[in-house]
N, C-alpha and C positions, 0 to 999 in steps of 0.2 A: 504493500500500500504506500509506504514511504517513497519507494523508488518510482512508482507510477505517478504520484503527485509531483515529485521533483521533475520527472520527465515532461509532464504537462507544463509546469512553470517555466522550465528552461526553453522548451520548444516555443512557447508563446512569447517569451521575452525576445528570443531570436527573431521570430516572425515580425515583431514590432520594429526591431532594428532594420530588418531587410525592407519592410514596407515603407519605411521613412526614406529609403533611397529611390523609390519609384519603380523598383524592379517587379514587384507583385502587382498584377492587374486587379482592378475592382477594389472592394473594401474588405477589411478583416475586422472581426469583433472578438476581442480576447476575453477570457473568463478568469484572468488572474485574480486570485483571492477566493475562487469558488472550487478549487481542485478537490476538496474533500467530498463534495456532492458526487462528482463524476466517479471518483475512485471508490467511494463507499458503496454506491449502488452497483457499479459494474463488477466489483469484486464479489458480489453475491450472485452473479449470473453464471450460467454455463456458456461454453463457447457457441453453442447452437441457439442460444436465446438471442432475441433481437432488441435493438433500441432505435428510437427515432429521436433526433435532437433538433436544436434550433440553429439560427445563424451564429450563435455563440457556442458552437459545438465542437471545437477542437479537443477540449478536455475529454468529453465523452468518447470521441473516436479513438483517442490514444488509450484511454482506460479500457476500452473494449478490445484492444489488441490490433488496431490497424497497423499495417506495415508503415514504418515511419518514412521510408524512402518514397513509397508510392503516395503517401499523404503529402509530403513536402512537394513532390513533383506536381501533384494535382493543384495545390495552391499557387504554384508558379504557372499553371496553365499548360503543362507539358504533356506530350503524348504518352509518357511512361507513368502518368498519374493514375490513381486507382479508378478514375472515371475518364481516362484518356485526355485530361485537360479541359473537359467540358463543364465541370461543376464549379471549379474555383473553391474558395473558402466556404461559401454559404450553403452549398448544396452537395457536399461530399457524401457519397454512398459507397458501401463496400460489402458486397454479399458474403465474401469469405469471412468477414468479421462479424456478420450479423447486424451491420449498420444499414438500416432502411433508407437513411438519408437525412441530411440536415434540411432545414426549411426556412427560407427567408420571410415567409408570411407568418405573422404573429398568430399562433394557435393553429396554423395550417397542418402541422404534423400530427395533431391529436387524433383526428378521424382516420388518418392514414395508418397510424399505429393500431388503432382499434380494428381496422380491417385486417391487419396482419394477425392480431390476436384472435379474431373470428375465424380466420383460416386454420390456425393452430387448434382452436376448439373444435372445428368441424371435422378435421382429420385426426384429432386426438393424438398429436405428435409429442405432447408433453412439454412443448416450448412455452416460454413466457416472454412477453413483450413489455418493454419499459418505454414510456413516452416522457421526455424531458420538455419542459416549457417554463416560461417565466411568469412572474406574478401578474404582469399585465395581461397575459393570455387567459388568465382565469376569469376575465370579464367577457371573453369572446363567446359567441353562441356555440362554436365548435366544442368548446370545453364542456358546457352544460349538456348539449345533446349527446356527446360521446360518453360522458359519465353515466347518463341515464340509460343508454342502450347497453353499455358494458355491464352495468349492474343487473339490468333485466335479464341479460343472456349469460351471466356468470362467466364473463370472458377472462382469460388468464393474462391480465394486464395490470401494470402498476403505473399510475399517473404521478409523476415526480415534478413538483413545482419548485423551481429554484427561485426562491424569494430573496432577491437582492435589494428590494425596496425601491427599485427604479424601473419604470416602464419607459424605455428610451430616455427622454429628458424630463419625465414627470415623477415627482415623489409619490410614494404609495398612499399617503394620507389624502391625496387629491382624487383618488379614483377607487379606493376600497374603504368601506366603513368598518368592517369587522376586523378584529385583532388577529385572527388566525384564518388563513385561507383554507386550512384543513377542515374547518367547521362546515364548509360547503358539502363535504362528503355525506353528511347526515341526511341531506335532502334527497340523496339518491340511494340510500340504504346500503352504504359501504363504509368500512372503517376509514377514518381520517386521523392522521397523526402529524404533529408538528415536532421537528427535531432541530437540534443545533447543527446547522449545516456547515459549521467550521470544525466539527468534531467527526473525523472520518469513521471512528468506531461506532458512534451513535447512529450515523447514517447507515453504516453497514448492517448494524443490528436491526434497524427498522426495515431496511430493504430485504434482509434475509427472511424476516417473518412474513413480509408481504409476498415474497417470491414463493415461499413454502405454501402459503395459503392459496395462491393462484394455481400452483402446480397440482394441488389436491382437488382442484375444481370448485373452490369456494368463492371464486370471483375476484374482482378488482379491489385495490386499495389506493387511496390518495395520500401521498407523503409530501408534506411541505417542509423543505429544507431552508431554514433561515440563514442566509449567508451574506457576504459582502462583496460588492463589485469595486475593485480598486481603481480601475480606469474608466474612461468615458464609454459612451454607447458604442463608438467605433474608434479604431486606431487613429489618433490625431485629433480627437474631440477635446476641445479646450476646457470643457466642463464649466463654462461660465454660469450655468444654471445651478451649480452646486456650491454650497458654502465651503470655502477653502479649509476651514477647520475640520469639516467632515471628511474631506479627502485624506487628511492626515490621520484622523481618528480610525478610519476603517482598516488601516494597515496594521493596527494593533491586533486585529482579529486574523492573524496569519495561521491558517490551518496546518501548514507544513512545519513551521517553527513549533507550534503547539504539540504536534505529534512527535516531532523530533525530541523535544524536551521529555516527553513521556517515555520514549524508547531509551533515551540515555539514562534517565533516572531509574528505569527498570532494568538496567544493565543488559539490554537487548542489543543496543548499538553503541559503539564507541566512536570517537572522533575519526579514527583511522577508517572505520567502516563507512562513515558518512563521506569522507574525502574520496574513497574509492568509488562509491556510488556516483558522486558528483562527476568525477573524471570519466567514468564509463558512459554516463548520460551525455556529457559534452562531446565525447568522441562519436557517439551514435548520431547526435544532431549534426555535427560537422559532416559526417559521411552522407547524411540525408540531404543536407543543403548542397553539397558537391554533386550528388546524384541529380538533384533537381536542376542545378545550373547547367550541367552537361547533357541533360536530356533534350531530345529534339522537340521542337514545337510542331503541333499538327498543321498540315497543309490544307489549302483550299479544296483539294480533291477529297478530303475526308469529311467535308462539311455535312454530308447526308448519311454518313456511316452510322449505323445503330439507330437511325430515325425510323426507317421503314424497310421492308423487304418485299421482293417480288415473289409471288407464289409460283412454284414450278408446275 
């Protein structure tokens, strides 16, 4: 878990540096500060389980086991990316890792994840689907419609709300009256739980219980992970809408440092172990960036590949 969180943090820090040079096309949205949610949930899943994530979905993809070289090449828009350079940062999908796809539409991935859960339920393949979304998406119609149907049909799905208290540029008190988004689960007859989203073990425990419940055919669970977004909505966002003191305060809720302290105090890791993990991760990221930089760009002749096919 510690290694996975560190890999997410270092990969996104590197992406921010690269993006600032203008090499990466489009936009990127980092989830630095929210690593415990991705790792806590994905560590409770099997390899064949599936996830659907958001435009801020690098962390979930890495936590679910996406190949880092293919991941990096995809963000660069290269042919060797996991989606052949077609998805970019906001729409990465990887069937091999069980990643249904990121989604740039707020709340857009929720009904798609439910469709996947319905398929698993229909063929009884024992797989569980997790849908990640933000606090702002809990006001979308797709959220309420999907929770209602998932509960009615006892689908094997976990709805995971990453509540970082910001819907793009709007603070949570401006668009939600209730204190806990998890309270909305009661309206649909499913369990709802709010957890400390900066505590990877607390997230893992909640996810494990929800996954076990879903796999037993007992239906969905809504998990609200209360966490903190360190940076703006997108890379380069100056956050003029956010009080400067808050930007500094949220960095005190560092899920990685918190877990590291716990591991060191429990004599599970020493400084030498931490240094070795750090070095290994940086080498892996360096190799992935080099792979992306050296990968070929797709050509105009590939424009219609994988879009349609002619029947023989």
